[in-house]
C-alpha positions as CSV (number, residue, x, y, z in Angstrom):
1,X,-62.5,-24.4,31.0
2,X,-63.9,-22.5,27.8
3,X,-64.6,-19.2,29.2
4,X,-61.5,-18.6,30.4
5,X,-60.4,-19.4,26.8
6,X,-62.7,-17.2,25.5
7,X,-61.6,-14.1,28.0
8,X,-58.1,-14.7,27.1
9,X,-58.7,-15.2,23.3
10,X,-60.8,-11.6,23.2
11,X,-57.9,-10.0,25.2
12,X,-55.1,-11.2,22.7
13,X,-57.5,-10.5,19.7
14,X,-58.0,-7.2,20.9
15,X,-54.3,-6.6,21.7
16,X,-53.1,-7.4,18.1
17,X,-55.9,-5.3,16.8
18,X,-54.2,-2.5,18.5
19,X,-58.4,-1.6,20.1
20,X,-59.2,-1.2,16.2
21,X,-62.5,-3.8,15.1
22,X,-60.3,-4.5,11.9
23,X,-57.0,-4.3,10.4
24,X,-58.5,-2.3,8.0
25,X,-55.5,-1.1,6.4
26,X,-54.3,-4.3,5.8
27,X,-57.3,-5.8,4.4
28,X,-57.6,-2.8,1.7
29,X,-54.3,-3.5,0.8
30,X,-54.2,-7.0,0.4
31,X,-58.0,-6.5,-1.6
32,X,-56.6,-4.2,-3.6
33,X,-52.9,-5.8,-5.2
34,X,-54.9,-8.9,-5.2
35,X,-58.1,-7.5,-7.1
36,X,-55.7,-5.6,-9.5
37,X,-53.2,-8.5,-10.2
38,X,-56.4,-10.8,-11.0
39,X,-58.3,-8.7,-13.1
40,X,-55.3,-8.4,-15.1
41,X,-54.3,-11.4,-15.5
42,X,-56.9,-14.0,-15.3
43,X,-57.9,-13.7,-18.9
44,X,-56.6,-17.3,-20.8
45,X,-55.6,-18.4,-17.5
46,X,-56.4,-22.5,-16.5
47,X,-58.0,-23.3,-13.2
48,X,-54.1,-24.6,-12.3
49,X,-52.9,-21.0,-13.4
50,X,-55.0,-19.1,-11.9
51,X,-55.0,-20.7,-8.5
52,X,-51.2,-20.9,-8.5
53,X,-51.4,-16.8,-9.6
54,X,-53.7,-16.0,-6.2
55,X,-51.9,-18.8,-3.7
56,X,-48.7,-16.8,-4.4
57,X,-49.9,-13.4,-4.0
58,X,-51.7,-14.8,-1.0
59,X,-48.4,-16.1,0.7
60,X,-46.3,-12.8,-0.5
61,X,-48.6,-10.3,1.0
62,X,-49.2,-12.5,4.5
63,X,-45.5,-13.1,4.9
64,X,-44.7,-9.5,4.6
65,X,-47.6,-8.8,6.8
66,X,-46.4,-11.3,9.4
67,X,-42.5,-10.2,9.3
68,X,-43.7,-6.5,9.8
69,X,-46.7,-5.0,11.0
70,X,-48.1,-8.1,12.7
71,X,-44.9,-9.6,13.2
72,X,-45.7,-9.7,16.7
73,X,-48.1,-12.5,16.6
74,X,-45.3,-14.7,16.7
75,X,-43.6,-13.3,19.2
76,X,-43.3,-13.8,23.0
77,X,-46.7,-12.3,24.4
78,X,-45.3,-8.7,26.5
79,X,-48.4,-9.6,28.8
80,X,-46.8,-12.4,29.7
81,X,-46.4,-11.6,33.3
82,X,-49.6,-10.3,33.8
83,X,-51.8,-13.6,32.0
84,X,-49.3,-15.9,34.4
85,X,-51.1,-14.1,37.3
86,X,-54.4,-14.4,35.9
87,X,-56.8,-18.0,37.6
88,X,-56.0,-19.8,34.4
89,X,-53.5,-23.0,33.6
90,X,-50.8,-23.1,31.4
91,X,-52.9,-24.8,28.6
92,X,-55.6,-22.0,28.7
93,X,-53.4,-19.7,28.2
94,X,-51.7,-21.4,25.3
95,X,-55.0,-22.3,23.7
96,X,-56.1,-18.2,24.1
97,X,-52.9,-17.4,22.5
98,X,-53.2,-20.0,19.7
99,X,-56.8,-18.9,19.3
100,X,-56.0,-15.4,18.7
101,X,-53.0,-16.1,16.3
102,X,-55.5,-18.3,13.9
103,X,-57.6,-15.6,14.2
104,X,-55.6,-12.6,12.9
105,X,-53.7,-15.0,10.4
106,X,-57.5,-16.1,8.9
107,X,-58.4,-12.5,9.0
108,X,-55.4,-11.1,7.0
109,X,-56.3,-14.3,4.4
110,X,-59.3,-13.2,4.0
111,X,-58.1,-9.7,2.3
112,X,-56.6,-12.0,-0.8
113,X,-59.0,-15.1,-0.8
114,X,-62.4,-13.4,-0.9
115,X,-61.2,-11.2,-4.1
116,X,-59.5,-14.0,-5.7
117,X,-62.4,-16.2,-5.9
118,X,-65.2,-13.3,-6.6
119,X,-63.0,-12.3,-9.2
120,X,-62.0,-16.1,-10.8
121,X,-62.2,-16.5,-14.1
122,X,-65.1,-19.0,-15.9
123,X,-63.2,-22.1,-15.6
124,X,-63.9,-21.9,-12.0
125,X,-66.7,-23.1,-11.5
126,X,-68.6,-22.7,-7.5
127,X,-67.1,-25.8,-6.0
128,X,-63.5,-24.8,-7.3
129,X,-64.0,-20.8,-5.8
130,X,-64.9,-22.5,-2.5
131,X,-61.8,-24.8,-2.8
132,X,-59.7,-21.9,-3.4
133,X,-60.6,-19.8,-0.4
134,X,-60.2,-23.2,1.4
135,X,-56.6,-23.5,-0.2
136,X,-55.4,-20.1,0.9
137,X,-56.2,-20.5,4.5
138,X,-54.7,-23.6,4.6
139,X,-51.3,-22.4,2.9
140,X,-51.9,-19.6,5.2
141,X,-51.3,-21.8,8.4
142,X,-48.3,-23.5,6.8
143,X,-46.4,-20.5,6.5
144,X,-47.4,-19.1,9.7
145,X,-46.0,-22.1,11.2
146,X,-43.3,-22.4,9.5
147,X,-42.0,-19.0,10.3
148,X,-43.4,-19.1,14.1
149,X,-40.6,-22.4,14.3
150,X,-37.3,-20.6,12.3
151,X,-38.1,-17.3,14.9
152,X,-38.5,-19.7,17.9
153,X,-35.7,-21.9,17.1
154,X,-33.2,-19.1,16.1
155,X,-34.9,-16.3,18.6
156,X,-32.5,-12.8,17.5
157,X,-30.4,-14.9,15.2
158,X,-33.3,-14.9,12.7
159,X,-33.5,-11.1,12.3
160,X,-31.1,-11.0,9.5
161,X,-32.9,-13.8,7.7
162,X,-36.6,-12.6,8.6
163,X,-35.4,-8.8,7.1
164,X,-33.3,-10.5,4.1
165,X,-36.4,-12.8,3.3
166,X,-39.1,-10.0,3.8
167,X,-36.7,-7.6,1.3
168,X,-36.5,-10.4,-1.3
169,X,-40.5,-11.0,-1.0
170,X,-40.7,-7.0,-1.4
171,X,-38.2,-7.3,-4.5
172,X,-40.3,-10.2,-6.3
173,X,-43.6,-8.1,-5.6
174,X,-42.3,-5.3,-7.2
175,X,-40.5,-7.1,-9.9
176,X,-43.7,-9.0,-10.5
177,X,-45.5,-5.7,-11.0
178,X,-43.1,-4.5,-13.5
179,X,-42.9,-7.4,-15.8
180,X,-47.3,-8.5,-14.8
181,X,-48.1,-8.9,-18.5
182,X,-44.9,-11.6,-19.1
183,X,-45.8,-13.0,-16.0
184,X,-49.4,-13.6,-17.4
185,X,-48.1,-15.0,-20.3
186,X,-45.6,-17.5,-18.7
187,X,-48.7,-18.6,-16.4
188,X,-50.6,-19.4,-18.9
189,X,-48.1,-21.4,-21.3
190,X,-46.9,-23.2,-17.7
191,X,-50.5,-24.1,-17.3
192,X,-51.2,-25.7,-20.5
193,X,-47.9,-27.5,-20.8
194,X,-45.9,-25.1,-23.4
195,X,-42.7,-24.8,-21.3
196,X,-41.1,-27.5,-19.3
197,X,-42.2,-27.3,-15.5
198,X,-39.5,-25.4,-13.6
199,X,-38.4,-28.1,-10.7
200,X,-38.8,-25.2,-8.2
201,X,-41.8,-25.4,-8.2
202,X,-42.2,-28.6,-6.8
203,X,-40.8,-27.0,-3.3
204,X,-43.3,-24.0,-3.4
205,X,-45.9,-23.8,-1.1
206,X,-48.3,-22.0,-3.6
207,X,-47.9,-24.7,-6.5
208,X,-49.0,-27.6,-3.7
209,X,-52.3,-25.8,-2.8
210,X,-53.1,-25.2,-6.4
211,X,-52.8,-28.5,-7.2
212,X,-56.1,-29.1,-5.2
213,X,-58.1,-26.3,-7.1
214,X,-57.0,-27.2,-10.6
215,X,-54.9,-30.3,-12.6
216,X,-50.8,-29.3,-12.6
217,X,-49.6,-29.9,-16.0
218,X,-46.7,-31.9,-13.9
219,X,-47.6,-33.1,-10.5
220,X,-45.5,-36.0,-10.1
221,X,-43.1,-33.8,-7.6
222,X,-46.6,-32.4,-5.6
223,X,-48.2,-33.5,-2.8
224,X,-51.1,-35.4,-3.5
225,X,-54.7,-33.5,-1.8
226,X,-54.5,-35.5,1.8
227,X,-51.1,-35.3,1.7
228,X,-51.8,-31.2,1.8
229,X,-54.8,-31.5,3.9
230,X,-52.9,-33.2,6.5
231,X,-50.2,-30.4,6.1
232,X,-52.3,-27.7,6.9
233,X,-54.0,-29.9,10.2
234,X,-50.3,-30.8,11.2
235,X,-49.1,-26.7,11.1
236,X,-52.7,-25.6,12.9
237,X,-51.4,-27.9,15.9
238,X,-48.0,-26.9,15.3
239,X,-49.0,-23.3,16.1
240,X,-51.1,-24.3,18.9
241,X,-48.0,-26.2,20.6
242,X,-45.0,-24.6,19.5
243,X,-44.1,-21.8,21.8
244,X,-44.2,-17.9,20.6
245,X,-40.8,-16.5,19.4
246,X,-38.7,-15.8,22.6
247,X,-39.0,-11.4,23.3
248,X,-36.2,-9.1,22.0
249,X,-33.1,-8.5,24.4
250,X,-30.5,-6.1,24.4
251,X,-28.2,-6.0,21.6
252,X,-25.0,-5.0,20.6
253,X,-24.3,-1.6,19.2
254,X,-21.1,-2.4,17.9
255,X,-22.6,-3.8,14.5
256,X,-20.5,-3.9,10.9
257,X,-22.7,-1.4,9.8
258,X,-21.8,0.9,12.3
259,X,-18.1,0.3,12.0
260,X,-18.2,1.1,8.4
261,X,-20.6,4.5,8.8
262,X,-17.7,5.8,11.7
263,X,-16.3,7.9,9.2
264,X,-19.2,9.4,7.2
265,X,-20.6,9.9,11.0
266,X,-18.0,11.9,12.5
267,X,-17.5,14.1,9.6
268,X,-21.0,14.8,9.8
269,X,-20.5,15.3,13.3
270,X,-18.0,17.6,12.8
271,X,-19.1,19.4,9.8
272,X,-22.5,19.1,9.8
273,X,-24.5,19.0,12.4
274,X,-24.5,21.8,14.8
275,X,-24.1,21.4,18.6
276,X,-27.5,21.2,19.7
277,X,-28.4,18.6,17.2
278,X,-25.5,16.5,18.4
279,X,-27.0,14.6,21.2
280,X,-30.6,13.7,19.3
281,X,-27.9,12.6,16.2
282,X,-25.8,10.5,18.2
283,X,-29.1,8.7,19.9
284,X,-30.9,8.2,16.9
285,X,-27.6,7.2,14.9
286,X,-26.6,4.4,17.7
287,X,-30.1,3.4,18.8
288,X,-32.3,3.3,15.8
289,X,-30.7,0.4,13.7
290,X,-31.0,-1.6,17.2
291,X,-35.1,-1.5,17.0
292,X,-36.0,-4.4,16.2
293,X,-39.5,-3.2,14.5
294,X,-38.1,-0.5,12.9
295,X,-35.5,-2.7,10.9
296,X,-38.2,-5.5,9.9
297,X,-40.4,-2.9,8.6
298,X,-38.2,-0.8,7.0
299,X,-34.9,-2.5,5.9
300,X,-37.3,-4.2,3.6
301,X,-37.9,-2.0,1.3
302,X,-34.6,-1.9,-0.3
303,X,-36.3,-4.8,-2.5
304,X,-38.0,-2.2,-4.3
305,X,-35.2,-0.4,-5.9
306,X,-33.4,-4.2,-6.2
307,X,-36.3,-5.0,-8.5
308,X,-35.7,-1.7,-10.9
309,X,-32.3,-3.1,-10.8
310,X,-33.2,-6.6,-11.9
311,X,-35.0,-5.0,-14.8
312,X,-32.3,-2.4,-15.7
313,X,-29.9,-5.6,-16.0
314,X,-32.0,-7.1,-18.1
315,X,-32.3,-4.2,-20.7
316,X,-30.9,-4.6,-23.8
317,X,-30.0,-1.2,-25.3
318,X,-27.6,1.5,-22.9
319,X,-30.1,4.0,-23.2
320,X,-32.5,1.9,-21.9
321,X,-30.3,1.3,-19.2
322,X,-29.4,4.7,-18.7
323,X,-32.6,5.6,-18.1
324,X,-33.7,3.0,-15.5
325,X,-30.5,3.6,-13.4
326,X,-30.9,7.1,-13.3
327,X,-34.3,7.0,-12.7
328,X,-33.1,4.7,-9.2
329,X,-30.7,7.0,-8.1
330,X,-32.9,10.0,-7.6
331,X,-36.0,8.3,-6.5
332,X,-35.2,6.6,-3.5
333,X,-36.7,9.4,-1.4
334,X,-40.3,8.2,-2.2
335,X,-39.5,5.1,0.3
336,X,-39.0,7.8,3.2
337,X,-42.6,8.1,4.1
338,X,-42.0,4.5,5.2
339,X,-39.0,5.0,7.1
340,X,-40.0,8.4,8.7
341,X,-43.4,7.4,9.8
342,X,-41.5,4.5,12.1
343,X,-39.0,7.2,13.6
344,X,-41.1,7.5,16.7
345,X,-41.2,3.5,17.0
346,X,-39.2,2.3,20.2
347,X,-39.5,-1.0,22.6
348,X,-38.8,1.0,25.4
349,X,-41.0,4.0,25.2
350,X,-40.5,4.7,28.8
351,X,-37.1,6.3,28.1
352,X,-38.4,9.5,26.0
353,X,-38.3,11.2,29.2
354,X,-34.1,11.4,27.7
355,X,-35.8,13.7,25.2
356,X,-38.5,15.0,26.7
357,X,-36.4,16.7,29.2
358,X,-33.8,17.6,26.8
359,X,-33.4,21.5,27.1
360,X,-33.3,22.4,23.2
361,X,-36.4,23.1,20.8
362,X,-38.5,21.0,18.9
363,X,-36.2,22.1,15.7
364,X,-32.9,20.9,17.1
365,X,-34.3,17.2,17.8
366,X,-35.4,17.3,14.3
367,X,-32.4,18.7,13.1
368,X,-30.3,16.0,14.7
369,X,-32.7,13.0,13.6
370,X,-33.0,14.1,10.2
371,X,-28.9,14.6,9.6
372,X,-28.9,10.8,11.6
373,X,-31.4,9.4,9.3
374,X,-29.3,10.8,6.7
375,X,-26.0,9.4,7.1
376,X,-27.4,6.3,8.9
377,X,-29.7,5.0,6.3
378,X,-29.7,7.1,3.1
379,X,-25.9,7.2,2.4
380,X,-25.1,3.8,2.6
381,X,-28.5,3.4,0.4
382,X,-27.6,5.7,-2.3
383,X,-23.9,4.3,-2.1
384,X,-25.3,0.5,-2.4
385,X,-27.0,1.3,-5.6
386,X,-23.7,3.3,-7.3
387,X,-22.0,-0.2,-6.3
388,X,-24.5,-1.9,-8.7
389,X,-24.7,0.4,-11.6
390,X,-21.1,0.1,-11.3
391,X,-21.2,-3.7,-11.4
392,X,-23.9,-3.4,-14.4
393,X,-21.3,-1.4,-16.3
394,X,-22.6,2.1,-15.8
395,X,-19.7,3.4,-13.7
396,X,-19.5,6.5,-15.5
397,X,-23.2,7.2,-15.0
398,X,-23.1,6.9,-10.6
399,X,-20.0,9.0,-10.6
400,X,-21.8,12.2,-12.0
401,X,-25.3,11.6,-10.5
402,X,-25.2,9.2,-7.4
403,X,-23.9,12.2,-5.3
404,X,-26.6,14.8,-6.7
405,X,-29.4,11.9,-6.2
406,X,-28.1,11.8,-2.5
407,X,-28.1,15.3,-1.6
408,X,-32.2,15.3,-3.4
409,X,-33.2,12.7,-0.7
410,X,-31.8,14.5,1.9
411,X,-33.6,18.0,0.9
412,X,-36.3,15.4,0.6
413,X,-36.0,14.6,4.3
414,X,-36.4,18.1,5.5
415,X,-39.4,18.6,3.3
416,X,-41.1,15.2,4.9
417,X,-39.6,15.1,8.5
418,X,-42.2,18.3,9.8
419,X,-45.4,16.8,7.8
420,X,-45.1,13.1,8.6
421,X,-43.1,12.5,11.8
422,X,-45.9,12.8,14.9
423,X,-43.6,12.0,17.8
424,X,-40.1,12.8,18.6
425,X,-37.9,9.8,17.8
426,X,-37.9,6.7,19.7
427,X,-40.5,7.7,21.9
428,X,-43.9,5.4,20.9
429,X,-44.5,1.8,21.5
430,X,-45.0,-0.1,18.5
431,X,-48.5,-0.6,19.3
432,X,-49.0,2.4,20.1
433,X,-47.7,4.3,17.1
434,X,-50.1,6.3,14.7
435,X,-49.5,7.0,10.9
436,X,-50.9,10.1,9.7
437,X,-52.0,9.2,6.0
438,X,-52.9,13.1,5.2
439,X,-49.7,13.6,3.8
440,X,-50.1,11.2,0.3
441,X,-50.9,13.8,-1.7
442,X,-47.7,15.4,-0.7
443,X,-45.8,11.9,-1.4
444,X,-47.6,12.1,-4.7
445,X,-46.2,15.0,-5.7
446,X,-42.9,14.0,-4.8
447,X,-42.6,11.7,-6.8
448,X,-43.6,13.4,-9.7
449,X,-40.9,15.6,-8.6
450,X,-38.3,12.9,-8.5
451,X,-39.2,12.2,-11.6
452,X,-38.9,15.4,-13.1
453,X,-35.3,16.2,-11.5
454,X,-34.2,12.3,-12.8
455,X,-35.7,13.3,-16.3
456,X,-33.2,16.4,-16.2
457,X,-30.6,15.5,-15.1
458,X,-30.2,12.5,-17.2
459,X,-30.7,14.8,-20.0
460,X,-28.5,17.8,-19.0
461,X,-25.8,16.3,-16.7
462,X,-23.8,14.8,-19.3
463,X,-20.2,15.6,-18.0
464,X,-18.6,15.7,-14.8
465,X,-18.3,19.7,-14.7
466,X,-21.8,19.7,-15.1
467,X,-22.3,17.1,-12.4
468,X,-19.8,18.8,-10.2
469,X,-22.0,21.9,-10.3
470,X,-25.5,20.6,-10.3
471,X,-24.4,18.3,-7.1
472,X,-22.6,21.9,-5.7
473,X,-25.9,23.8,-6.3
474,X,-28.1,21.1,-4.1
475,X,-25.7,21.0,-1.1
476,X,-25.8,25.0,-1.5
477,X,-29.7,24.5,-0.8
478,X,-29.3,21.9,1.5
479,X,-26.8,24.1,3.9
480,X,-28.9,27.4,3.5
481,X,-31.9,25.2,4.6
482,X,-29.9,24.0,7.6
483,X,-28.6,27.2,8.3
484,X,-32.5,28.6,8.1
485,X,-33.4,25.8,10.5
486,X,-30.4,26.2,13.0
487,X,-31.2,29.9,13.9
488,X,-34.9,29.3,14.6
489,X,-34.1,26.3,16.6
490,X,-31.2,28.4,18.8
491,X,-33.5,31.4,18.9
492,X,-34.4,32.0,22.7
493,X,-38.0,30.9,22.3
494,X,-37.3,27.8,19.9
495,X,-39.5,27.6,17.2
496,X,-42.5,29.8,19.0
497,X,-40.0,33.0,17.8
498,X,-40.2,31.9,13.9
499,X,-37.1,31.8,12.0
500,X,-34.1,34.8,12.0
501,X,-34.3,37.4,9.0
502,X,-30.8,39.1,8.2
């Protein structure tokens, strides 16, 4: 029995790792973020306060990974039919799969647990550091079990909840980064009992496990140490017993968002999308939002601008609030690399012949795809940001700058698309998707340029006539670039012949 379980374990682990020895990218991201936060905030923290900080970071990073890049860990095995054909019992298959899940969860947790223990303040002795590492792993089991149970129980209905949860986590992480010093001060006063104990901490898993590392100022509502151990053991047992979440099935295309965007889609198809780009435009517009992995990996990024909005809402002076909102209206393009890198991902890669056999040039495919992204994702995002600015009492600012910010994002898509997207849209299996990080320097340059544009727009575009002229100039640049790309793609030899010259 054991050799068969080990063989299944190794095959599952290799499938989850995608052929790599270790998930280096995720481990580096977890370790860097945890190390930075611990180094900045650890001074003066009591053991409970530091443990609460480390466990909260570990919980957020793990959940973001399990809801995004490693979401397949908790879902149905795509090789289930192959697994059932092997000479192994159902128990052996379940043990092999569950062992791989436990190993991956432990590996991801190590990216946060080890830096947190190594960088702990002197108030934590060696024994407390060991308990902290164990608490991180035990918390990971509980959180993974909860996510698995939720997805298994709700199936496809859990997707909206998962996207909302991940967006909230991203927003909280960004807001925590913006207010890191204030957060550290609150943790110090909380651990010393100088502020009232928040009732919501009694329901927070990081507080449960932090109480095993150091004494909580008010532990009446927290489970005991033995209760936490029993909870972790029960979670590990449930991870082995609960079946994976059901595989994704066909989904409705007539969603509420698609109906709301029908008018912009028709307008773009009539006045902006060229005839050769029409097929790709319609395909990406209709099919991309139905890809589960694409949605779970990209939609939660809306949490970052929401975090800035929370900061802007707390700003006291009108000038400070206007500055934050202006920056927000012009910088959503900084999140485009995440969106573009996931564009080729699909759950049905065998249908890529629809794009490969299309009698159009690659430039036309690119033009239709980037216009579909603009209409399907950028317009709603900028509309949402403008609406929130209006709710914050900055309707005049939104009216002046929101249209220009949307056009700037479209121009950024044109710049980034050929440098980031490495395959046709909806053509590559998620586990085979390769993200080339050579464009990071370009993205940093883009961020600097966007910040500069937002500063100049806030200083110079102070009236509606100026706003109209500024937006019209940006639209003229977009149309000129579009015309140049269209003349290139409609030439007899496609992209190889180069752009037409007047």
